[in-house]
C-alpha positions as CSV (number, residue, x, y, z in Angstrom):
1,M,-17.2,10.3,-1.8
2,V,-17.1,13.8,-0.3
3,G,-13.6,14.5,0.8
4,I,-11.7,12.8,-2.1
5,E,-12.3,15.1,-5.1
6,G,-9.3,17.2,-5.9
7,K,-6.9,15.5,-3.5
8,V,-3.5,14.6,-4.8
9,I,-2.9,11.0,-4.0
10,A,0.3,9.0,-4.6
11,I,0.1,5.2,-4.7
12,T,3.0,2.7,-4.8
13,G,2.6,-0.8,-6.1
14,A,-0.1,0.5,-8.4
15,S,0.6,-1.8,-11.4
16,S,-1.7,-4.6,-10.0
17,G,-3.9,-5.8,-7.2
18,I,-4.9,-3.4,-4.4
19,G,-2.8,-0.5,-5.8
20,E,-4.4,-0.8,-9.2
21,A,-7.9,-1.1,-7.8
22,T,-7.3,1.8,-5.5
23,A,-6.1,4.0,-8.3
24,R,-9.2,3.3,-10.4
25,L,-11.6,3.9,-7.6
26,L,-10.0,7.2,-6.4
27,A,-9.8,8.4,-9.9
28,T,-13.6,8.0,-10.3
29,E,-14.0,10.0,-7.1
30,G,-12.1,12.9,-8.6
31,A,-8.6,12.5,-7.0
32,R,-5.5,13.6,-8.9
33,L,-3.2,10.6,-9.0
34,V,0.5,9.8,-9.1
35,I,1.0,6.1,-9.5
36,G,4.2,4.2,-9.2
37,A,5.6,0.6,-9.6
38,R,8.4,-1.2,-11.2
39,R,6.3,-2.4,-14.2
40,T,6.0,0.8,-16.1
41,D,4.2,-0.9,-19.0
42,R,1.3,-1.7,-16.7
43,L,1.4,1.8,-15.2
44,E,1.2,3.4,-18.7
45,K,-1.8,1.2,-19.6
46,L,-3.6,2.1,-16.3
47,A,-2.8,5.8,-16.7
48,E,-4.2,5.7,-20.3
49,E,-7.4,4.1,-19.0
50,I,-7.9,6.6,-16.2
51,S,-7.1,9.5,-18.6
52,S,-9.6,8.3,-21.2
53,R,-12.3,8.5,-18.5
54,G,-11.5,12.1,-17.7
55,G,-9.2,11.4,-14.8
56,S,-6.0,13.2,-13.9
57,V,-2.9,11.0,-13.5
58,R,0.8,10.8,-13.8
59,F,3.0,7.7,-13.5
60,L,6.6,6.9,-12.7
61,G,8.7,3.8,-12.5
62,V,9.4,3.3,-8.8
63,D,11.4,0.6,-6.9
64,V,10.5,1.2,-3.3
65,T,13.8,-0.4,-2.1
66,R,15.6,2.7,-3.6
67,R,15.1,5.7,-1.4
68,A,15.9,8.1,-4.3
69,D,13.1,6.5,-6.4
70,V,10.6,7.1,-3.7
71,E,11.8,10.7,-3.1
72,Q,11.5,11.4,-6.9
73,F,8.0,9.9,-6.8
74,A,6.7,12.2,-4.0
75,A,8.5,15.1,-5.7
76,L,6.6,14.4,-8.9
77,A,3.2,14.9,-7.1
78,L,4.5,18.2,-5.8
79,S,5.8,19.4,-9.2
80,E,2.8,18.3,-11.2
81,F,0.0,19.2,-8.8
82,G,1.5,21.6,-6.3
83,R,0.8,19.4,-3.2
84,L,0.6,15.9,-1.8
85,D,-2.4,15.1,0.2
86,V,-2.2,11.3,0.6
87,F,0.6,8.8,0.2
88,V,-0.4,5.2,0.0
89,N,2.4,2.8,0.8
90,N,1.0,-0.3,-0.9
91,A,4.0,-2.1,-2.5
92,G,4.7,-5.5,-0.9
93,I,5.9,-9.0,-1.4
94,M,5.2,-12.4,0.3
95,P,7.7,-15.2,-0.5
96,L,6.6,-17.5,2.3
97,S,8.9,-20.3,3.5
98,P,9.9,-22.2,6.7
99,L,12.7,-20.5,8.6
100,A,14.7,-23.7,8.3
101,A,14.8,-23.3,4.5
102,L,17.2,-20.4,5.2
103,K,15.9,-18.3,2.3
104,V,17.9,-15.3,3.6
105,D,17.8,-13.5,0.3
106,E,14.0,-13.6,0.4
107,W,14.0,-12.5,4.0
108,D,16.1,-9.5,3.0
109,S,13.8,-8.7,0.1
110,M,10.7,-8.7,2.3
111,I,12.3,-6.4,4.8
112,D,13.5,-4.1,2.0
113,V,10.1,-3.9,0.3
114,N,7.6,-4.3,3.1
115,V,9.4,-2.3,5.8
116,K,12.1,-0.1,4.4
117,G,9.8,0.7,1.4
118,V,7.2,2.0,3.8
119,L,9.8,4.0,5.7
120,Y,11.1,5.5,2.5
121,G,7.6,6.5,1.6
122,I,7.1,8.2,5.0
123,A,10.5,9.9,4.7
124,A,9.6,11.2,1.2
125,A,6.1,12.4,2.0
126,L,6.4,13.7,5.6
127,P,8.5,16.8,4.8
128,I,6.0,17.9,2.1
129,M,3.0,17.3,4.3
130,Q,4.6,19.0,7.3
131,E,5.3,22.1,5.1
132,Q,1.6,22.0,3.9
133,G,0.4,21.6,7.5
134,S,-1.8,18.6,6.4
135,G,-1.6,15.2,4.9
136,H,-2.5,11.5,5.2
137,I,-0.2,8.5,5.2
138,V,-2.0,5.2,4.4
139,N,0.1,2.1,5.0
140,I,-1.1,-1.3,3.7
141,S,-0.3,-4.0,6.2
142,S,-2.1,-7.4,6.5
143,I,-4.1,-9.7,8.7
144,A,-0.6,-11.1,9.2
145,A,0.1,-8.1,11.4
146,H,-2.3,-9.6,13.9
147,I,-1.5,-13.3,13.9
148,V,1.4,-15.5,13.0
149,W,1.3,-18.8,11.1
150,P,4.0,-21.4,10.2
151,M,5.9,-20.5,7.0
152,S,5.1,-16.8,7.5
153,A,7.3,-15.7,10.3
154,V,9.3,-13.2,8.4
155,Y,6.3,-11.9,6.4
156,C,4.3,-11.5,9.6
157,G,7.3,-9.8,11.2
158,T,7.3,-7.2,8.4
159,K,3.6,-6.6,8.6
160,F,3.7,-6.3,12.4
161,A,6.4,-3.7,11.8
162,V,4.2,-1.7,9.4
163,R,1.5,-1.7,12.0
164,A,3.9,-0.5,14.7
165,I,5.5,2.1,12.5
166,S,2.0,3.5,11.6
167,D,0.8,3.8,15.1
168,G,4.1,5.4,16.2
169,L,3.8,8.0,13.4
170,R,0.2,8.7,14.4
171,Q,1.2,9.4,18.0
172,E,4.0,11.7,16.9
173,T,1.8,14.1,15.0
174,D,-1.4,16.0,15.6
175,R,-1.6,17.5,12.1
176,L,-1.3,14.5,9.9
177,R,-3.6,11.5,9.6
178,V,-2.2,8.0,9.6
179,T,-4.2,4.9,8.6
180,V,-3.1,1.3,8.5
181,V,-5.2,-1.1,6.4
182,S,-4.9,-4.8,7.1
183,P,-6.4,-7.0,4.3
184,G,-7.3,-10.6,4.8
185,T,-6.8,-12.9,1.9
186,T,-7.3,-10.8,-1.2
187,T,-7.1,-11.6,-4.9
188,S,-3.7,-10.5,-5.9
189,E,-0.3,-11.6,-7.3
190,L,1.3,-11.9,-3.8
191,A,1.4,-15.7,-3.8
192,N,3.3,-15.6,-7.1
193,T,6.5,-14.7,-5.3
194,I,6.5,-17.9,-3.2
195,T,9.3,-20.1,-4.4
196,D,9.3,-22.7,-1.6
197,P,7.1,-25.7,-2.1
198,A,6.1,-25.9,1.6
199,G,5.2,-22.2,1.5
200,R,3.0,-22.7,-1.6
201,D,1.2,-25.6,0.1
202,A,0.8,-23.6,3.3
203,V,-0.9,-20.7,1.6
204,A,-3.3,-22.7,-0.5
205,P,-6.1,-22.9,2.2
206,F,-5.9,-19.2,2.7
207,R,-6.2,-18.5,-1.0
208,A,-9.3,-20.7,-1.3
209,I,-11.3,-17.9,0.2
210,T,-10.5,-14.4,-1.0
211,I,-12.1,-11.0,-1.5
212,S,-11.5,-8.7,-4.4
213,A,-8.8,-6.0,-4.4
214,E,-11.7,-3.5,-4.9
215,A,-12.9,-4.3,-1.4
216,I,-9.6,-3.0,0.0
217,A,-9.8,0.0,-2.3
218,R,-13.1,0.9,-0.8
219,A,-11.7,0.7,2.7
220,I,-8.8,3.0,1.7
221,A,-11.3,5.4,0.0
222,Y,-13.4,5.5,3.2
223,A,-10.4,6.5,5.3
224,V,-9.3,9.1,2.8
225,S,-12.8,10.6,2.5
226,Q,-13.2,11.5,6.2
227,P,-13.0,15.1,7.4
228,D,-9.6,16.4,8.2
229,D,-10.3,16.2,12.0
230,V,-11.2,12.5,11.7
231,D,-8.4,9.9,11.5
232,V,-9.5,6.3,10.8
233,S,-6.4,4.8,12.4
234,E,-6.9,1.1,11.5
235,I,-9.1,-1.0,9.3
236,I,-9.1,-4.8,9.1
237,V,-10.9,-6.2,6.0
238,R,-11.3,-9.9,5.6
239,P,-13.5,-12.4,3.8
240,T,-16.7,-13.1,5.7
241,A,-16.1,-16.8,5.5
242,S,-12.5,-16.6,6.6
243,P,-11.6,-18.4,9.8
244,F,-8.4,-16.3,10.2
Protein backbone atom coordinates (compact mmCIF):
# COMPACT_ATOMS: atom_id res chain seq x y z
CA MET A 1 0.00 0.00 0.00
CA VAL A 2 1.28 3.45 -0.90
CA GLY A 3 1.78 5.45 2.26
CA ILE A 4 3.11 2.70 4.52
CA GLU A 5 6.61 2.03 3.18
CA GLY A 6 9.29 3.54 5.41
CA LYS A 7 6.96 4.55 8.22
CA VAL A 8 8.08 3.77 11.76
CA ILE A 9 5.21 1.97 13.46
CA ALA A 10 5.03 0.80 17.09
CA ILE A 11 2.50 -1.87 18.08
CA THR A 12 1.60 -2.99 21.59
CA GLY A 13 0.14 -6.42 22.25
CA ALA A 14 2.06 -7.73 19.25
CA SER A 15 2.72 -11.23 20.55
CA SER A 16 -0.58 -12.66 19.27
CA GLY A 17 -3.88 -11.94 17.57
CA ILE A 18 -4.50 -8.58 15.95
CA GLY A 19 -1.14 -7.14 17.00
CA GLU A 20 0.82 -10.03 15.53
CA ALA A 21 -1.18 -10.03 12.30
CA THR A 22 -0.77 -6.27 11.96
CA ALA A 23 2.97 -6.49 12.44
CA ARG A 24 3.26 -9.13 9.72
CA LEU A 25 1.14 -7.18 7.25
CA LEU A 26 2.79 -3.81 7.82
CA ALA A 27 6.22 -5.41 7.54
CA THR A 28 5.34 -6.76 4.09
CA GLU A 29 4.31 -3.21 3.12
CA GLY A 30 7.74 -1.87 4.05
CA ALA A 31 7.09 -0.36 7.48
CA ARG A 32 9.86 -0.25 10.06
CA LEU A 33 8.44 -1.85 13.18
CA VAL A 34 8.84 -1.73 16.92
CA ILE A 35 6.76 -4.49 18.52
CA GLY A 36 5.99 -4.86 22.20
CA ALA A 37 4.20 -7.23 24.58
CA ARG A 38 4.81 -9.05 27.83
CA ARG A 39 5.65 -12.39 26.17
CA THR A 40 9.09 -11.63 24.80
CA ASP A 41 9.64 -15.19 23.59
CA ARG A 42 6.82 -14.75 21.10
CA LEU A 43 8.05 -11.29 20.13
CA GLU A 44 11.51 -12.67 19.44
CA LYS A 45 10.09 -15.41 17.22
CA LEU A 46 7.96 -12.90 15.31
CA ALA A 47 10.87 -10.50 14.92
CA GLU A 48 13.06 -13.29 13.56
CA GLU A 49 10.35 -14.22 11.05
CA ILE A 50 9.94 -10.63 9.86
CA SER A 51 13.71 -10.11 9.64
CA SER A 52 14.18 -13.33 7.67
CA ARG A 53 11.84 -11.90 5.04
CA GLY A 54 13.80 -8.69 4.77
CA GLY A 55 11.76 -6.62 7.20
CA SER A 56 13.10 -4.09 9.68
CA VAL A 57 11.95 -4.71 13.26
CA ARG A 58 12.92 -4.22 16.90
CA PHE A 59 11.14 -5.70 19.89
CA LEU A 60 10.84 -4.91 23.58
CA GLY A 61 9.08 -6.45 26.54
CA VAL A 62 6.26 -4.07 27.47
CA ASP A 63 3.61 -4.15 30.17
CA VAL A 64 1.20 -1.39 29.17
CA THR A 65 0.03 -0.98 32.76
CA ARG A 66 3.48 0.44 33.54
CA ARG A 67 3.90 3.93 32.16
CA ALA A 68 7.70 3.67 32.22
CA ASP A 69 7.55 0.56 30.01
CA VAL A 70 5.44 2.35 27.43
CA GLU A 71 7.66 5.43 27.48
CA GLN A 72 10.71 3.22 26.93
CA PHE A 73 8.89 1.51 24.06
CA ALA A 74 8.17 4.77 22.24
CA ALA A 75 11.71 5.97 22.94
CA LEU A 76 13.09 2.80 21.32
CA ALA A 77 11.40 3.71 18.04
CA LEU A 78 12.97 7.16 18.19
CA SER A 79 16.45 5.92 19.08
CA GLU A 80 16.49 3.08 16.53
CA PHE A 81 14.74 4.75 13.60
CA GLY A 82 14.86 8.48 14.34
CA ARG A 83 11.11 9.05 14.41
CA LEU A 84 7.72 7.56 15.32
CA ASP A 85 5.04 7.81 12.66
CA VAL A 86 2.33 5.52 14.01
CA PHE A 87 1.57 4.18 17.48
CA VAL A 88 -0.94 1.32 17.62
CA ASN A 89 -2.51 0.85 21.07
CA ASN A 90 -3.61 -2.74 20.65
CA ALA A 91 -3.04 -4.51 23.98
CA GLY A 92 -6.28 -5.53 25.68
CA ILE A 93 -7.95 -8.10 27.94
CA MET A 94 -11.56 -9.30 28.28
CA PRO A 95 -12.32 -11.23 31.50
CA LEU A 96 -16.13 -11.09 31.26
CA SER A 97 -18.32 -11.72 34.31
CA PRO A 98 -21.60 -10.53 35.83
CA LEU A 99 -21.19 -7.48 38.05
CA ALA A 100 -22.71 -9.44 40.92
CA ALA A 101 -19.72 -11.79 40.83
CA LEU A 102 -17.71 -8.85 42.23
CA LYS A 103 -14.53 -9.72 40.37
CA VAL A 104 -13.09 -6.35 41.31
CA ASP A 105 -9.51 -7.39 40.63
CA GLU A 106 -10.49 -8.23 37.06
CA TRP A 107 -12.32 -4.91 36.73
CA ASP A 108 -9.14 -3.17 37.84
CA SER A 109 -7.07 -5.15 35.35
CA MET A 110 -9.37 -4.25 32.46
CA ILE A 111 -9.23 -0.58 33.35
CA ASP A 112 -5.46 -0.73 33.74
CA VAL A 113 -4.82 -2.47 30.41
CA ASN A 114 -7.68 -1.32 28.20
CA VAL A 115 -7.94 2.31 29.31
CA LYS A 116 -4.81 3.35 31.16
CA GLY A 117 -2.66 1.37 28.74
CA VAL A 118 -4.09 3.38 25.86
CA LEU A 119 -3.58 6.64 27.75
CA TYR A 120 0.02 5.68 28.53
CA GLY A 121 0.56 4.98 24.82
CA ILE A 122 -0.83 8.38 23.92
CA ALA A 123 1.28 10.05 26.60
CA ALA A 124 4.43 8.34 25.30
CA ALA A 125 3.84 8.98 21.60
CA LEU A 126 2.26 12.43 21.62
CA PRO A 127 5.32 14.51 22.56
CA ILE A 128 7.41 12.78 19.88
CA MET A 129 4.77 13.33 17.23
CA GLN A 130 4.16 16.94 18.23
CA GLU A 131 7.89 17.60 17.93
CA GLN A 132 7.90 16.01 14.47
CA GLY A 133 4.79 17.90 13.44
CA SER A 134 3.07 14.71 12.30
CA GLY A 135 1.98 11.32 13.52
CA HIS A 136 -0.87 8.85 13.77
CA ILE A 137 -2.42 7.24 16.87
CA VAL A 138 -4.40 4.06 16.18
CA ASN A 139 -6.46 2.77 19.11
CA ILE A 140 -8.05 -0.68 19.00
CA SER A 141 -11.48 -0.57 20.60
CA SER A 142 -14.28 -3.09 19.95
CA ILE A 143 -17.83 -3.51 18.75
CA ALA A 144 -18.35 -3.42 22.53
CA ALA A 145 -17.77 0.34 22.28
CA HIS A 146 -21.11 0.59 20.48
CA ILE A 147 -23.40 -1.78 22.36
CA VAL A 148 -23.57 -3.36 25.83
CA TRP A 149 -24.39 -6.97 26.71
CA PRO A 150 -24.89 -8.75 30.05
CA MET A 151 -21.61 -10.02 31.52
CA SER A 152 -19.67 -7.35 29.63
CA ALA A 153 -20.49 -4.12 31.48
CA VAL A 154 -16.95 -3.32 32.58
CA TYR A 155 -15.36 -4.49 29.34
CA CYS A 156 -17.81 -2.41 27.31
CA GLY A 157 -17.14 0.52 29.62
CA THR A 158 -13.42 0.33 28.87
CA LYS A 159 -14.02 0.16 25.13
CA PHE A 160 -16.51 3.03 25.18
CA ALA A 161 -13.75 4.94 26.99
CA VAL A 162 -11.21 4.15 24.25
CA ARG A 163 -13.63 5.43 21.64
CA ALA A 164 -14.28 8.63 23.61
CA ILE A 165 -10.60 9.24 24.29
CA SER A 166 -9.79 8.74 20.62
CA ASP A 167 -12.34 11.24 19.41
CA GLY A 168 -11.34 13.72 22.08
CA LEU A 169 -7.72 13.50 20.96
CA ARG A 170 -8.76 13.89 17.33
CA GLN A 171 -10.61 17.10 18.12
CA GLU A 172 -7.69 18.54 20.05
CA THR A 173 -5.16 18.37 17.21
CA ASP A 174 -5.11 19.46 13.59
CA ARG A 175 -1.68 17.98 12.86
CA LEU A 176 -1.97 14.40 14.06
CA ARG A 177 -4.28 11.68 12.79
CA VAL A 178 -6.33 9.55 15.17
CA THR A 179 -8.08 6.33 14.23
CA VAL A 180 -10.19 4.04 16.38
CA VAL A 181 -10.74 0.52 15.03
CA SER A 182 -13.63 -1.47 16.49
CA PRO A 183 -13.42 -5.19 15.69
CA GLY A 184 -16.36 -7.50 15.95
CA THR A 185 -15.70 -11.05 17.09
CA THR A 186 -12.22 -11.90 15.91
CA THR A 187 -10.08 -14.99 16.25
CA SER A 188 -7.83 -14.21 19.22
CA GLU A 189 -6.86 -15.22 22.73
CA LEU A 190 -9.14 -12.65 24.41
CA ALA A 191 -11.65 -15.24 25.63
CA ASN A 192 -8.84 -17.12 27.38
CA THR A 193 -8.83 -14.48 30.13
CA ILE A 194 -12.43 -15.27 31.18
CA THR A 195 -12.45 -17.01 34.57
CA ASP A 196 -16.16 -16.76 35.37
CA PRO A 197 -18.30 -19.71 34.16
CA ALA A 198 -21.26 -17.44 33.32
CA GLY A 199 -18.93 -15.17 31.37
CA ARG A 200 -17.58 -18.11 29.37
CA ASP A 201 -21.10 -19.27 28.58
CA ALA A 202 -22.18 -15.77 27.54
CA VAL A 203 -19.32 -15.32 25.09
CA ALA A 204 -19.76 -18.70 23.37
CA PRO A 205 -22.43 -17.54 20.85
CA PHE A 206 -20.25 -14.58 19.89
CA ARG A 207 -17.19 -16.77 19.34
CA ALA A 208 -19.18 -19.11 17.06
CA ILE A 209 -18.85 -16.53 14.26
CA THR A 210 -15.47 -14.86 13.92
CA ILE A 211 -13.24 -13.20 11.38
CA SER A 212 -9.49 -13.51 11.24
CA ALA A 213 -7.06 -11.16 12.93
CA GLU A 214 -5.73 -10.44 9.43
CA ALA A 215 -9.04 -8.76 8.57
CA ILE A 216 -8.45 -6.21 11.33
CA ALA A 217 -4.83 -5.82 10.27
CA ARG A 218 -6.02 -4.85 6.80
CA ALA A 219 -8.30 -2.20 8.28
CA ILE A 220 -5.41 -0.75 10.27
CA ALA A 221 -3.21 -0.77 7.18
CA TYR A 222 -5.92 1.02 5.20
CA ALA A 223 -6.08 3.83 7.74
CA VAL A 224 -2.30 4.13 7.97
CA SER A 225 -1.88 4.17 4.18
CA GLN A 226 -3.99 7.27 3.61
CA PRO A 227 -2.41 10.62 2.65
CA ASP A 228 -1.40 12.84 5.56
CA ASP A 229 -4.39 15.13 5.04
CA VAL A 230 -6.86 12.23 5.32
CA ASP A 231 -7.85 10.92 8.74
CA VAL A 232 -9.88 7.71 8.77
CA SER A 233 -11.35 8.44 12.16
CA GLU A 234 -13.31 5.28 12.86
CA ILE A 235 -13.64 1.80 11.39
CA ILE A 236 -15.99 -1.00 12.48
CA VAL A 237 -15.11 -4.45 11.13
CA ARG A 238 -17.44 -7.34 11.93
CA PRO A 239 -18.21 -10.79 10.51
CA THR A 240 -20.76 -10.62 7.70
CA ALA A 241 -22.94 -13.18 9.48
CA SER A 242 -22.77 -11.46 12.87
CA PRO A 243 -26.11 -10.23 14.25
CA PHE A 244 -24.31 -7.91 16.69
